[in-house]
N, C-alpha and C positions, 0 to 999 in steps of 0.2 A: 687877464689880470694876473699879477704875480701872486704866488702862494703866500698866504699870510700866516704868521706864527700865532697860535692860539694859546690863551691862558688856560691852564688846567684847573679844575675845581675839585676839592676834596670832599665837599659836602653838598647835599641838596638842600635848598631852603626855599621857602615861599616868599616871594617879594611882590610888592605892588607893581602892576604893569606901568602905570604912570602916576605921578604925583599931581593930582588934579588942582592942587592949590598953588603949585609953583611953576614948574617948567612948562606944562601943557595947559595952563589955565586959559589961554586964549584959543586953544584948538578944539574943534568939534571932533566927534568920534571918527569921522573919515580921515581927518588930518592926523589924528593920533595913530590910526592904523597905518597910514602911509609913512609916518615918521618911524614906526617900529620896523616896517619892511626895509626902509632905507638904512636904518641903524644896524639891523641884525643880519640881513642877507647881503652877501659880499659884493654883488654886482648887479647892474641892470641886465635883463635878458638881452635887450637890444637898446642902444642909445637912441634918443629921439632923433638926433642928427649925427650920423656916423662921421661927418666931416669936421665937427666942432673940435675934436681932439687934435686935429692936424695943426691948428693954429699954435698949440703948445709944443707939439713934438716936431714941427716941420724942419727945425735946424739941428735936430738931435743926431742924425746919422752921418757918419763919415764913411770913407771907402772901407775902413777896417770893420765897420759894423755890418757890412753886407753878408747875409747868410749864404753859405755854400749851397748850390743848387736852387737858389731863390729864383723867382720869376724874373726879377730884375737882371740877373746874370744870364738867364736864358734868352731874353729879348734881343732881337737883332734889328739894327737900322732904325729908321723913323717909325714912331708909333702913331697910327691913324685909327680913329674910331671904327669899330666893326660892330655889326649886329646881325641877328637872324630873327626868326619868328618869336623866340623866347627872351633873348637877352640883347642888351647893348653894353659894350665894353669900351671905355675910353680912359685916357690919361688926363688928369686935372692939373694943369701947369700952375695955376694960382695957389694950389695947396701942395707945393713941393713935389709935384709930379706923382701924386697918389693915383692909383688906379681905381676905377669905380665900375661896379657891375650893377646894372639896373635890370631887375626881373620884371618883364612887361606883364606877365600873367598874374603874379602875386603882388605887383606894385610895391616891391621892396627894393632897397638900395643898400649896397655893400661896398664900403670904401676901405682900401688897405694899402699899406706901404709895401711895394713889390720887393724892396731890398730885404725884408724879413718875412716874406711869405713864400711858402713852398706848397707843392702838391704832394699830399700824403695818401697812400692807398692801403685800404684794408683788404688784403688778398682773400681772406675767408669770405667776406661779404661782397667782394668785388665792388667796393664803393670808394670814390675818390673825394678827398676833402681839400679845400683851399684853406690853408691854416696860416694865420698871421700870429707870430709869436716872437718874443725877443728874450734875451738873457735876463734883463732886469724885471720885466713885467710878466713874463711867462706867456700863457695863452691870452691873446687879445681878442680875437674873433675868428669865426670859421663859418664857411658855407659848404654845402655839398655840391660837387660838380658832376652833373650828368653829361650825356653825350653832346647836347647842344651847347652847354657852357664850355666844354673842352674844345668844341669846334671853334668857338669864339676865341679862346685862348691861343689856339694854334694859328689862327689868322692874324691875331693881334701881335703875337710875338714873332711871327715868321718862322716858327719851329714846328715841323710836322711831328717829330718824335719828342714829345714832352718828357721831362724827367720826373719820375714818381719815386718818392721816398716811402719806406715803410711807415705806417702810422706810429707816432710817438708812443712808446710802450706805456706811458703814464695816462694816455687817453683811451677811452673806449666809448662805443656807441651804446647809449642807454635808451630804452623805450618806456615812455610814461605809461603807467598802468591805467590811468583814467582816459587820456586822450589818444593813446597809441602813437603820439608824435615822438620821433627820435630826437635825441640831443647828445652832445658830447660832454662827457664828465671826466674828471681826473680821478684816477684810482687812489692817489695819495691823499686826496682831500675832497671827500664827498660834499662838504659844507660849502665849497667854493661856487656852487651853482651849476647850471647847465646851459650850454650854448645850443639853443634850439635849431634843428635842421629842418626847417619848413620846406616841403617839397611839392605841395599841391594846393589847389584852391580849396579842396575839401578839408585839409588840415587848418587852413586859415579860418574856414567857416566854423570848425570845431572850437577854435579859440573865441570866436565871436559869440557862439552859443553859450560857452562857459562864462564869458563876461556877462551875458544877459542873466544867467542863473545867479551870479553873485549880486547883481543889481536888484533882482526881484526877491531873492530869498533873505537878503540882509539890508533892507532899505535904510535902517537907522545907522548902519555901519559903513556901507559902501555908497557914498553920496555923490560920486562923480563917474563919468564914463572912463576917465583916465585911470582911476583906482580900480574899476572893474576889469579893465583890460590888463592892468598890471597883475592883478591877482590871478587872472586866467593864465597868464604866462608863467607865473610862479608855481601854480598848481601843475601845469604841464611839465615844468622843470623839476618837480618833486620837492619844492621848497615850502609848500603850504597844503593844507587839506581842509575840506569843509566838514562841519558837524551839523547836527540838527539846528542848533541855536547860534553857532558862531564859527570862528575860523582859528585853526591852529597853525602857527608859523614855526618852521624849523630854522633857527638862527645859529650863528656861530658859537654861542655860549649856552643855549638852552632852548626850551620850548616856550612859546608865548601863545596864550589863548585869549582871544577877544570875543566877548559875548555880544551877539547882535541885538539883544533886547535889554540887558541889564549890566551896566558897567561894573557893578559890585561883584559880578561873577567872573570877572577877568582874573587870570592868574599867570604867573611866570615860574618856570621850573628850571633850575640850573643843572647842567650835566654833572654827574659826580666826578667824572674824569673825562679827558678828551681822548677819544679813540675814533679813528676813521670808520671802523666797522660799526660803531654805534649808530651812525647816520642811516646806513642801509637797513640795519635791524629795526630801527625806529620806524622807517617807512613801512616795512612789512607789518609791524605791530599796529601802526596807525590804520592801515587799510582793513585789518581785522576788526579793530575797534569801531571803525566807521560802519561796518556791516552790522555789528552788534549794538550800535547806538551809544557806546561808552566813550567816544573819542574825547569828549570834554571833561572826563572824570579825572580830576587832579590826583586823587589818591591812587587810582589804577596806574597812572603814569609813574608816580613816585615809587610805588612798589616795584613796578617792572624795571625801572632804571636801577634801583638799589639792588635788585636781584641779579641783573645781568651785567652791570657795569660799575661795580665797586671793588 
């Protein structure tokens, strides 16, 4: 997604999370929560169907749009499907020749425009990322490429010596404190979310277990499997955190707390100013408060924000 300009706030104020009598009068608690996630968090962790976007963007790119060192420019000759024990890689002609990677073990699907996709290598960690990004939208999606996926890419493109660029200096690999799952974040904008880099079945199981926890611990708030899975991904991405009675969301403009037992205890807290460092400091503060049991304390959050970011 492209980087979004944020509005700065000069004061902190308490505001109702939703107006029960107007906008959300027809929503139950689960719908309200999903609405708040969609409004406040900048992107889906993974789209339900990665190919849907291609119907809109399929005629966008011209020759001048092709990224230097892209997979499109590397490819030689006719492209035929290739696969090994872990992956299947093919070109989808019906969707403007998008390339699609199917992970057989994780049962996940990644589609991307090869014209704006490059291989980027983190030399310190010795990790390779398949990064789809363009000038207008910024980072679109990413997956990690281990030895078996690189094997597929070599066979698919007909190139033995693939070209690896240094990782974009604005990106870095972040590890979730709760799940231990890695993700890609932007240094310039921590609020933009995290592109999860799922690498194993055990990590997928962690997300499933976390989704189950959401469903069991907050039955009045998390009323669908879809919402539970979404919250698990958001927590793994550092965009929300659980408290004893409810859930705290980190949105682009402030904190949102939704109580799992009593809607009257909901609150919303605007950031006093917009600073990228605020996001990372908030996460550290949130994990400390989670341990102490004060995570849902509005006054504690307000005092901390005023003390550190005014």
